[in-house]
Structure formats: structure tokens, C-alpha cells
C-alpha positions as CSV (number, residue, x, y, z in Angstrom):
1,M,-40.4,2.1,-2.2
2,A,-40.4,-1.5,-1.9
3,D,-36.8,-3.1,-2.0
4,D,-37.9,-5.3,-5.1
5,T,-38.4,-2.1,-7.2
6,L,-35.2,-0.4,-5.9
7,L,-33.5,-1.0,-9.2
8,D,-36.1,0.1,-11.4
9,D,-37.3,3.4,-9.4
10,V,-34.2,4.6,-9.4
11,A,-33.2,3.7,-13.4
12,G,-36.6,5.4,-14.0
13,L,-35.6,8.6,-12.3
14,L,-32.4,8.8,-14.2
15,R,-34.1,7.9,-17.2
16,E,-36.2,11.2,-16.5
17,A,-33.2,13.3,-15.6
18,A,-31.8,12.6,-19.2
19,A,-34.9,13.0,-20.9
20,E,-36.3,16.5,-19.4
21,V,-33.1,18.0,-19.0
22,V,-29.8,16.4,-19.9
23,V,-30.4,15.4,-23.6
24,P,-32.3,18.4,-24.3
25,M,-29.7,20.9,-23.4
26,F,-26.7,18.7,-25.2
27,R,-25.1,20.9,-27.8
28,R,-27.7,23.8,-26.9
29,L,-25.7,25.5,-24.2
30,D,-25.0,28.7,-24.1
31,D,-22.1,30.5,-23.0
32,A,-23.8,31.8,-19.7
33,D,-24.8,28.2,-19.0
34,I,-21.4,27.3,-18.8
35,S,-19.5,28.2,-15.4
36,E,-16.1,27.5,-13.7
37,K,-16.6,26.2,-10.3
38,A,-12.8,25.6,-9.7
39,P,-9.9,25.7,-11.6
40,G,-9.9,23.6,-14.7
41,E,-13.4,22.5,-13.2
42,V,-16.5,23.5,-15.6
43,V,-20.1,23.2,-14.5
44,T,-23.6,23.8,-16.4
45,V,-26.9,24.4,-15.9
46,A,-27.5,20.6,-16.7
47,D,-25.5,19.7,-14.1
48,R,-27.5,21.4,-11.5
49,E,-31.2,20.9,-13.0
50,A,-30.3,17.1,-12.9
51,E,-28.8,17.0,-9.5
52,E,-31.8,18.8,-8.5
53,L,-34.2,16.6,-10.3
54,I,-32.6,13.3,-9.5
55,S,-32.2,14.4,-5.5
56,E,-36.1,15.5,-4.8
57,G,-36.9,12.3,-6.7
58,L,-34.2,9.9,-4.2
59,R,-36.0,11.9,-1.2
60,R,-39.3,10.6,-2.3
61,L,-38.1,7.0,-2.7
62,R,-36.5,6.9,0.9
63,P,-37.7,9.5,2.8
64,G,-35.4,10.6,5.6
65,S,-32.2,9.8,3.3
66,V,-29.4,11.9,2.5
67,V,-28.2,12.8,-0.7
68,V,-25.0,13.9,-1.7
69,G,-24.6,15.6,-5.1
70,E,-21.5,16.8,-6.6
71,E,-22.5,20.1,-7.2
72,A,-23.9,20.4,-3.5
73,V,-20.4,19.4,-2.3
74,A,-19.2,22.0,-4.5
75,E,-21.1,24.4,-2.0
76,D,-20.9,22.8,1.1
77,P,-17.6,20.3,1.4
78,E,-19.2,19.3,4.8
79,L,-21.5,17.0,3.1
80,L,-19.0,14.3,2.9
81,R,-19.2,13.2,6.4
82,H,-22.5,11.5,5.8
83,L,-20.4,8.8,3.7
84,R,-19.8,6.8,6.9
85,G,-22.6,7.7,8.6
86,A,-25.8,5.8,9.7
87,G,-28.6,5.3,7.3
88,D,-29.2,5.7,3.5
89,V,-26.9,7.9,1.7
90,W,-26.8,8.5,-1.7
91,L,-24.2,9.8,-3.9
92,V,-25.0,11.5,-7.3
93,D,-23.2,12.6,-10.2
94,P,-26.0,14.0,-12.4
95,V,-23.5,14.6,-15.5
96,D,-20.4,12.6,-15.5
97,G,-17.9,13.9,-18.4
98,T,-19.1,17.6,-18.0
99,S,-16.2,18.6,-19.8
100,N,-17.2,16.5,-22.6
101,F,-20.6,17.3,-22.5
102,A,-19.8,21.3,-22.3
103,A,-18.0,20.9,-25.4
104,G,-20.6,19.2,-27.2
105,R,-18.5,16.0,-27.1
106,R,-19.7,12.7,-26.1
107,P,-19.3,10.4,-23.9
108,F,-21.3,11.5,-20.7
109,A,-23.5,9.4,-18.2
110,L,-25.7,10.1,-15.0
111,M,-24.6,8.0,-11.9
112,V,-26.0,6.9,-8.4
113,A,-24.8,4.9,-5.6
114,L,-26.7,4.1,-2.3
115,L,-24.6,4.0,0.6
116,T,-25.9,1.9,3.9
117,D,-24.7,2.8,7.1
118,G,-21.4,3.5,5.2
119,E,-21.4,0.7,2.7
120,P,-22.1,0.9,-0.9
121,V,-25.2,-1.4,-1.4
122,A,-26.7,-0.3,-4.9
123,S,-25.3,1.7,-7.9
124,W,-26.6,2.8,-11.7
125,V,-24.7,4.1,-14.3
126,F,-26.8,5.4,-17.6
127,D,-25.2,6.5,-20.9
128,P,-28.1,8.5,-22.3
129,L,-26.7,8.2,-25.7
130,A,-25.4,5.1,-25.9
131,G,-28.3,3.7,-24.3
132,D,-26.7,1.9,-21.9
133,L,-27.6,1.2,-18.3
134,A,-26.2,-0.8,-15.7
135,T,-27.1,-2.0,-12.1
136,T,-26.5,-3.8,-9.3
137,R,-27.2,-4.5,-5.6
138,L,-24.4,-5.9,-3.9
139,G,-24.7,-10.2,-3.5
140,E,-27.0,-9.8,-6.2
141,G,-25.0,-9.4,-9.2
142,T,-24.5,-6.6,-12.1
143,Y,-27.2,-6.5,-14.9
144,L,-26.6,-4.5,-18.4
145,D,-29.6,-3.7,-20.1
146,G,-31.5,-6.1,-17.9
147,T,-28.8,-8.9,-19.0
148,P,-26.5,-10.4,-16.4
149,V,-23.0,-9.5,-16.8
150,R,-19.7,-11.7,-15.2
151,T,-16.4,-10.0,-16.4
152,A,-14.3,-12.8,-14.8
153,G,-13.2,-15.6,-17.0
154,A,-10.1,-17.1,-18.9
155,V,-7.0,-15.3,-18.0
156,V,-5.8,-12.8,-20.8
157,E,-2.2,-12.2,-21.1
158,V,-0.8,-8.8,-20.5
159,G,0.5,-8.4,-24.1
160,S,-3.4,-8.6,-25.6
161,L,-5.0,-6.5,-22.6
162,R,-7.0,-3.4,-23.3
163,G,-7.5,-0.7,-21.3
164,T,-7.2,3.1,-19.6
165,A,-4.7,4.9,-18.0
166,M,-5.8,8.0,-16.7
167,T,-2.0,10.0,-16.3
168,R,-3.2,13.6,-16.7
169,F,-3.1,14.0,-12.6
170,L,-0.5,11.2,-12.0
171,P,2.6,12.5,-10.0
172,P,5.7,12.9,-12.6
173,E,7.3,10.0,-11.7
174,A,4.3,7.7,-11.4
175,R,3.5,9.2,-14.9
176,R,6.6,8.0,-16.5
177,T,6.6,4.4,-14.8
178,V,3.0,4.2,-16.1
179,E,3.4,5.2,-19.7
180,A,6.8,3.2,-19.6
181,G,4.9,0.1,-18.7
182,G,1.9,0.7,-21.1
183,E,4.3,-0.8,-23.8
184,R,3.7,-4.3,-22.1
185,I,0.0,-3.7,-22.6
186,G,-1.9,-4.9,-25.5
187,E,-3.7,-1.4,-26.4
188,L,-3.3,1.6,-23.0
189,L,-5.8,4.1,-23.9
190,P,-5.8,7.8,-22.9
191,G,-9.1,8.1,-21.4
192,Q,-12.5,9.5,-22.1
193,H,-12.9,11.9,-19.6
194,C,-16.0,10.3,-18.6
195,A,-15.5,7.7,-15.8
196,G,-19.0,6.0,-16.2
197,R,-18.4,5.5,-19.4
198,E,-15.2,4.1,-18.5
199,Y,-16.9,1.3,-16.2
200,L,-19.3,0.6,-18.5
201,D,-16.8,-0.5,-21.4
202,M,-15.3,-2.9,-18.6
203,L,-18.6,-4.5,-18.4
204,T,-19.3,-4.8,-22.1
205,G,-15.8,-6.2,-22.9
206,A,-14.3,-3.1,-24.8
207,Q,-11.6,-2.9,-22.2
208,Q,-10.6,-5.1,-19.2
209,F,-9.0,-2.6,-16.7
210,V,-8.8,1.5,-15.8
211,L,-6.2,3.5,-13.7
212,F,-7.0,6.4,-11.9
213,W,-5.4,9.0,-9.8
214,R,-8.3,11.1,-8.8
215,T,-10.8,9.3,-6.7
216,L,-13.8,11.5,-6.2
217,P,-16.6,9.4,-4.7
218,W,-19.3,10.0,-7.1
219,D,-17.0,9.0,-10.2
220,H,-15.9,5.9,-8.7
221,A,-18.8,4.5,-5.9
222,P,-21.2,3.4,-8.8
223,G,-18.8,2.2,-11.0
224,T,-16.6,0.2,-9.1
225,L,-19.6,-1.9,-7.4
226,L,-20.7,-2.6,-10.6
227,V,-17.4,-4.3,-11.8
228,R,-17.1,-5.9,-8.4
229,G,-20.7,-7.3,-8.8
230,A,-19.6,-8.6,-11.8
231,G,-16.6,-10.6,-11.0
232,G,-14.1,-8.1,-11.2
233,V,-11.8,-6.0,-8.6
234,A,-11.3,-2.5,-7.6
235,R,-8.6,-1.6,-5.2
236,R,-6.3,1.3,-4.6
237,F,-2.4,0.9,-6.1
238,D,-1.4,-0.7,-2.7
239,G,-3.8,-3.5,-3.0
240,S,-5.8,-2.2,-0.3
241,D,-9.8,-2.4,-1.0
242,Y,-11.4,1.1,-2.5
243,H,-13.9,2.7,-0.1
244,P,-15.7,6.2,-1.5
245,A,-15.3,7.7,1.7
246,D,-11.2,7.4,1.6
247,E,-9.3,10.7,0.8
248,G,-6.7,8.4,-0.8
249,R,-5.6,8.7,-4.4
250,G,-4.9,6.2,-6.9
251,L,-7.2,3.4,-8.3
252,L,-7.1,0.5,-10.4
253,V,-10.0,-1.5,-11.7
254,A,-10.1,-4.7,-13.5
255,T,-12.1,-7.3,-14.6
256,S,-10.8,-10.0,-12.8
257,E,-7.9,-11.0,-9.8
258,E,-5.7,-12.0,-12.4
259,I,-5.8,-8.9,-14.5
260,W,-5.7,-6.8,-11.9
261,A,-2.7,-8.4,-11.1
262,E,-0.8,-8.3,-14.3
263,V,-1.6,-4.7,-15.3
264,R,-0.3,-3.7,-11.7
265,E,3.1,-5.3,-12.4
266,A,3.1,-3.8,-16.0
267,L,1.9,-0.4,-15.1
268,L,3.0,0.4,-11.4
269,D,6.0,-1.8,-10.6
270,G,8.5,-0.4,-12.9
């Protein structure tokens, strides 16, 4: 695969998986098509089939590369060791927002990130029902449906900000702090149960930040690279940079440096 076709080739693979596997199964799943892979974590036949299709395609595109897929890791957690390894490593979330998908709700997304020698260098997020496709390569900016996107701009007052705080998994004290601080935010949203859509909404301008506690690599490697490529910021609560191989908790992503600081002060400093 020539490097100049990387974004288009992987985007085509995601569109293929969505058209052939994911969308045809939406709202057509039987009980036997849905199972629990961990307490409170469901998986569907669409997740597994889409991951297989995407993984095979990525290996064809870059022979010798390693694929670390969400469902493969559920079977073999040792795959995560590749995230700091040498060479090309693909992170795949075949159906981000599986709980939505299994319940016949939108949104859901297909996501891929490419790491080279342990560093994220390209990513893709595709919402097949909305038709939104975001792509980026390190140092080349972020594109939404082929159009360059810049999120950094004029400073927005904290009382006018709109964003999401995923409080479900926060420790109780942190949850109380975030909820109390939310009164200073213009509109604090409960979340869509689909990280991919949250990141896309930051690129479209629908929201300016998102706060997570759980930071599984396939959920956040693609979106954080997209937001950074558009001029935004993705950091841990303590201000350290996010890396998909890190096992820490807590992630605050904002469309600009200034907004990150405003939201951190409002929601995390108490």
C-alpha cells in the first residue's frame, strides 16, 4: 500500500465492513446474536464479524503488521503488549457503542488507529448512519468528510461551553465534584455511550469537550489523534499527555488549550 493512499484505503475498508456486516445487522439481531463477554459488557456477532473483516483487510494492506482488536483482546489480553512494540500496529474497534447497537439505538461507529513504533500516526472514525468519516495522519491535519477541520479558535466562556462528562465509572468523590462543577458549564451532557460519536461531535462543533474515566485504547486512540490533529488537546486529569498504552484512568479532551484549562478548573478542581 502506498502511503499516499493510506487514508482512503482504510476508510474504504471501514465503509465495506459497515455496508456488508454492521448496518445490515442493525435492529435485526436475535437474542442468540448478543452475549456478555464480561459483567455489563455485551458483544454481538456484528462486532466479531466486522473485526475479522477489518483485521484481514489491514493485514493485506500492510503485510507483517499486527492487529490489536477489541474482541481479540477479550480472548487474549496479552495482545496489548504490542502497543509499545516496534513496527506497525493497528488498533481496531469494530463497533464502538455496542450497547447502543445491541439495543437498536444509535449512535455507533467503526474506528481504527495506526501506531508505528509505539506512537499513534493515523486514525479513522466512521459513523455509518450519519455518514460522518473523520481521518488524520500525524502532522497533516484532520479531515471530516474530506474537508480540513480546525477546532482551536476564539476562547469560549465556560458558561457557554457544551460538552460531555461520562460520570458512570467515576469514583464517588470525583463524580460529586464533576457534577457540582457542571453547574458552571453552559450545558453538561450525560454522554452517548459511543466514544467515536463524542469525538466526531467535537470536530463538527456540536460540543467543545468530553471527559472520560475509562480509557480503553481502542475507544480513545483514534479520537484523541483526530482532535489533536485539529488543534485540540487530550490529557489525563493531572495534565500529562494521553497515550493508548497507558493503563491510567481519567481523560479530558477539549477543542483547544484554553477550553481544556477552563473545563479542568470547572469540573476537576472543585
